[in-house]
C-alpha positions in Angstrom: 66.2 -19.7 -44.2 63.4 -19.8 -46.7 60.5 -22.3 -46.3 58.8 -23.7 -49.4 55.5 -25.7 -49.3 53.7 -26.9 -52.4 55.6 -24.3 -54.5 54.9 -21.4 -52.1 58.0 -19.7 -50.7 57.6 -17.9 -47.4 59.8 -15.2 -45.9 62.8 -16.2 -43.8 62.0 -18.3 -40.7 63.9 -19.0 -37.5 63.5 -21.6 -34.7 62.8 -19.9 -31.4 63.7 -21.7 -28.1 61.2 -20.3 -25.6 61.7 -19.9 -21.9 58.8 -22.2 -21.4 61.0 -24.9 -22.8 59.2 -25.4 -26.0 60.5 -24.4 -29.5 58.7 -23.2 -32.5 59.3 -21.8 -36.0 58.5 -18.1 -36.5 59.0 -15.5 -39.3 62.4 -13.9 -38.8 61.0 -10.5 -38.0 59.1 -11.7 -34.9 60.7 -11.1 -31.5 59.8 -11.7 -27.9 57.6 -8.8 -26.8 56.0 -9.9 -23.5 56.4 -12.4 -20.8 53.9 -13.3 -18.1 54.5 -15.6 -15.1 52.1 -18.5 -14.4 51.0 -16.7 -11.2 50.6 -13.0 -11.2 51.2 -12.8 -7.5 54.6 -14.5 -8.0 56.3 -12.4 -10.7 59.6 -14.3 -10.3 58.0 -17.7 -10.8 58.0 -19.8 -14.0 57.0 -18.2 -17.2 53.5 -19.1 -18.2 53.0 -17.1 -21.4 55.2 -15.5 -24.0 54.1 -13.2 -26.9 56.1 -12.7 -30.0 55.4 -9.7 -32.2 56.4 -8.7 -35.7 58.0 -5.3 -36.5 55.2 -2.8 -36.1 53.0 -5.2 -34.3 51.2 -6.4 -37.4 51.1 -10.0 -36.3 51.4 -11.8 -33.0 52.1 -15.3 -31.7 51.4 -16.3 -28.1 52.7 -19.4 -26.5 51.2 -20.4 -23.1 51.5 -23.3 -20.7 49.1 -24.0 -17.8 48.7 -26.7 -15.3 45.6 -28.9 -15.7 42.9 -27.3 -13.4 42.0 -29.3 -10.3 38.3 -28.6 -10.8 38.0 -30.3 -14.2 35.0 -32.6 -14.2 36.4 -36.2 -14.4 33.1 -37.4 -15.9 33.7 -35.2 -19.0 35.4 -36.8 -22.0 39.0 -35.9 -22.8 37.6 -34.0 -25.9 35.1 -32.0 -23.9 37.7 -31.0 -21.3 40.1 -29.9 -24.1 37.5 -28.0 -26.0 36.1 -26.1 -23.1 39.6 -25.2 -21.9 39.9 -23.1 -25.0 36.3 -22.0 -25.1 36.4 -20.7 -21.6 39.1 -18.3 -22.7 37.0 -16.8 -25.5 34.3 -14.2 -25.5 31.7 -16.5 -26.9 29.0 -13.8 -27.3 31.0 -11.9 -29.9 33.1 -14.5 -31.6 32.4 -16.6 -34.7 34.0 -20.0 -35.2 35.1 -20.9 -38.7 37.1 -24.1 -37.9 37.3 -26.8 -35.2 39.5 -29.9 -35.7 40.7 -32.6 -33.4 44.0 -34.4 -34.0 47.2 -35.3 -32.1 50.4 -33.4 -31.5 53.4 -35.6 -30.7 50.9 -38.2 -29.5 48.9 -35.9 -27.2 45.3 -34.9 -27.9 45.0 -31.5 -29.6 42.3 -29.2 -30.8 42.5 -26.4 -33.4 40.0 -23.5 -33.4 39.8 -20.6 -35.7 37.8 -17.7 -34.3 36.9 -14.3 -35.7 36.5 -11.8 -32.8 34.1 -8.9 -33.5 35.6 -5.5 -34.2 35.7 -3.3 -31.1 35.7 -6.3 -28.8 38.4 -7.0 -26.2 40.5 -10.1 -26.9 42.5 -11.7 -24.1 45.4 -13.6 -25.7 48.5 -14.9 -24.0 47.4 -13.2 -20.8 47.3 -9.7 -22.5 44.2 -7.8 -23.5 44.0 -6.4 -27.1 41.5 -4.2 -28.8 40.1 -5.9 -31.9 40.6 -3.7 -34.9 39.9 -4.1 -38.6 43.4 -5.6 -39.2 43.2 -8.0 -36.2 42.2 -11.0 -38.4 41.1 -14.4 -37.3 42.7 -16.0 -34.2 44.1 -19.5 -34.7 44.3 -21.7 -31.6 46.0 -25.0 -31.0 45.6 -26.4 -27.5 47.4 -29.6 -26.5 46.6 -31.6 -23.4 49.6 -33.6 -22.0 49.6 -35.6 -18.8 50.0 -32.5 -16.5 49.7 -29.4 -18.6 47.9 -27.5 -21.4 50.1 -25.9 -24.1 48.4 -23.3 -26.3 49.5 -21.4 -29.4 47.5 -18.4 -30.5 48.2 -16.6 -33.7 46.5 -13.4 -35.0 47.1 -10.4 -37.2 48.4 -10.0 -40.8 49.7 -13.5 -41.4 48.5 -16.0 -44.0 46.7 -19.3 -43.3 49.6 -21.3 -44.5 52.0 -19.5 -42.3 49.6 -20.0 -39.3 49.6 -23.7 -40.1 53.4 -23.9 -40.3 53.7 -22.2 -36.9 51.3 -24.5 -35.0 52.8 -27.6 -36.7 56.4 -26.5 -35.8 55.8 -26.5 -32.0 58.1 -28.9 -30.1 56.9 -29.4 -26.6 59.4 -29.4 -23.7 61.2 -32.7 -23.2 59.6 -33.2 -19.8 56.2 -33.3 -21.5 57.2 -36.6 -23.0 55.5 -38.4 -26.0 51.8 -39.2 -25.8 50.3 -42.6 -26.6 47.6 -41.4 -29.1 48.5 -42.4 -32.6 45.2 -41.2 -34.0 42.6 -39.1 -32.1 39.5 -37.3 -33.2 36.5 -37.9 -35.5 36.7 -38.5 -39.2 34.7 -36.1 -41.5 32.9 -38.0 -44.2 29.6 -38.6 -46.0 27.3 -41.1 -44.2 24.0 -42.8 -44.6 21.8 -43.4 -41.6 18.2 -44.5 -40.7 18.4 -47.5 -43.0 19.8 -45.4 -45.8 16.8 -42.9 -45.7 19.2 -40.0 -44.9 22.5 -39.1 -46.4 24.7 -36.3 -44.8 28.2 -35.1 -44.7 29.3 -34.8 -41.1 32.5 -34.0 -39.2 31.6 -36.7 -36.7 30.4 -40.3 -37.2 26.7 -41.0 -36.4 25.8 -44.0 -34.2 22.4 -45.4 -33.3 21.1 -44.1 -29.9 18.8 -46.8 -28.5 17.8 -44.7 -25.5 16.0 -42.0 -27.5 12.3 -41.5 -27.2 9.7 -39.5 -29.1 8.3 -36.1 -28.1 5.5 -37.7 -26.1 8.0 -40.0 -24.3 6.0 -43.0 -25.5 6.5 -43.1 -29.2 9.7 -44.8 -30.3 12.1 -42.5 -32.0 14.9 -43.8 -34.2 17.8 -41.6 -33.2 21.3 -41.3 -34.5 23.8 -39.2 -32.6 27.2 -37.8 -33.5 29.0 -36.2 -30.5 32.6 -35.3 -29.9 33.8 -32.7 -27.4 31.5 -29.6 -27.5 29.8 -30.6 -30.8 26.5 -32.5 -30.8 24.6 -33.5 -33.9 21.4 -35.7 -33.9 19.2 -37.1 -36.6 15.9 -38.4 -35.5 13.2 -40.3 -37.5 9.6 -40.8 -36.4 7.4 -43.3 -38.2 4.0 -41.8 -38.9 0.7 -43.8 -39.0 -0.9 -44.2 -42.3 -2.2 -40.8 -43.5 -0.4 -39.2 -40.5 1.5 -36.8 -42.7 -1.7 -35.2 -43.8 -2.7 -34.4 -40.2 0.5 -32.6 -39.2 0.1 -28.9 -38.9 2.4 -26.0 -37.9 1.4 -26.3 -34.2 2.5 -29.9 -34.1 5.8 -29.0 -35.8 6.3 -26.2 -33.2 5.8 -28.8 -30.4 8.3 -31.1 -32.0 10.9 -28.3 -32.3 10.3 -27.1 -28.7 10.6 -30.6 -27.2 13.7 -31.4 -29.3 15.4 -28.2 -28.2 14.9 -29.1 -24.6 16.3 -32.6 -25.2 19.3 -31.2 -27.1 20.5 -29.1 -24.1 19.4 -31.5 -21.3 16.3 -29.5 -20.5 18.2 -26.2 -20.0 16.0 -23.2 -20.9 16.1 -22.6 -24.6 15.1 -19.3 -26.2 13.8 -20.2 -29.7 13.6 -17.8 -32.6 11.0 -17.6 -35.4 10.3 -20.8 -37.3 11.1 -20.4 -41.0 10.9 -22.5 -44.1 13.1 -23.5 -47.0 12.9 -26.0 -49.8 15.2 -28.7 -51.0 13.9 -30.1 -54.2 10.3 -31.1 -53.5 10.7 -31.2 -49.7 9.9 -28.3 -47.3 12.1 -28.0 -44.2 11.0 -26.0 -41.1 13.8 -24.7 -39.0 14.6 -22.4 -36.1 17.6 -21.3 -34.1 17.7 -21.2 -30.3 20.1 -20.2 -27.6 20.8 -21.4 -24.1 23.3 -20.0 -21.6 26.1 -22.1 -23.1 25.1 -23.1 -26.6 23.4 -22.3 -29.9 20.8 -24.8 -31.1 19.5 -25.3 -34.6 16.6 -27.7 -35.4 15.4 -28.6 -38.9 12.3 -30.8 -39.5 10.9 -32.3 -42.7 8.2 -34.8 -43.7 8.8 -37.3 -46.4 6.4 -40.1 -47.1 5.5 -41.8 -43.7 8.5 -40.4 -41.8 9.2 -37.2 -39.9 12.9 -36.3 -39.9 14.5 -34.1 -37.2 18.0 -32.7 -37.5 19.4 -31.2 -34.3 22.6 -29.2 -33.8 23.9 -28.0 -30.4 27.3 -26.2 -30.4 29.0 -23.3 -28.5 27.8 -19.8 -29.2 28.8 -18.5 -32.6 29.7 -21.9 -34.0 26.6 -22.4 -36.1 28.4 -20.3 -38.8 31.4 -22.6 -38.8 32.4 -24.2 -42.1 31.6 -27.7 -40.9 28.2 -26.9 -39.5 27.1 -25.0 -42.6 28.4 -27.9 -44.8 26.4 -30.4 -42.6 23.2 -28.4 -43.0 23.7 -28.0 -46.7 24.2 -31.8 -47.1 20.8 -32.9 -45.8 19.5 -35.5 -48.3 16.3 -37.6 -47.6 15.7 -40.6 -49.9 
């Protein structure tokens, strides 16, 4: 049959009933190409992964199910566990994230990633290893966390973004997975004002006042506003300066602020910072640097306006500073 969305007509589609027990809609020319058992040492066991390939292998869809690992940290939030389930499968050193969204899938928490692997890298998808070529395209993930399993769809190759969206939305989980209780899950992206309306930003996550935050000398009170969900952490800090204090701040003090803020952002893990650079927004000069820890990229922007020092901190998985949301967040900084 043909599928039409908003006046766009796709090629013929069929509904596939997988051996995993789930079903999904795929272009008619895609056929089951590869099956992999859940445990490699039990080749006759339940199917854990299936890969569907188009004619000529120009596009691929992998459907995977996995039991929830026993070693998950119960202190982590549901969002963090879901995010890192996907991130642990990705070569973070050579991947760029252009999208991350949290939502629900038949009532279960779900996360969508879009990742662009570097050409020449090895990509492990659906349990198989692929060489990333020029026509590999972005990889679209949707991971869903039910009561006992993770279900993951991965899509790559020559297939449009609308077709990718149709495939992930068409997934019907096995009946035994049941229906989740989440009617709405995940942060709401919107423009917000914080710090008594001194700052306006667009953010993918809502900011909330953090009463536990302290200044760089651990004695000066810092007004801090944190937006955190899963693997993303954004912080806006405002330090009140004494009268005339803005005239006494030099580059070495700003360097100290940046270094101490980087340590706080990643819970005192070692942060390797890059060169501090400047840019202007209107009449304001921002100083910023990008750092890296073993697990995250960190960006810190600082600016002085009137009697206030403003600190914007971002801590996200490697490669994610280039994502659409983070670039939009940085571009929206507005100080009143």
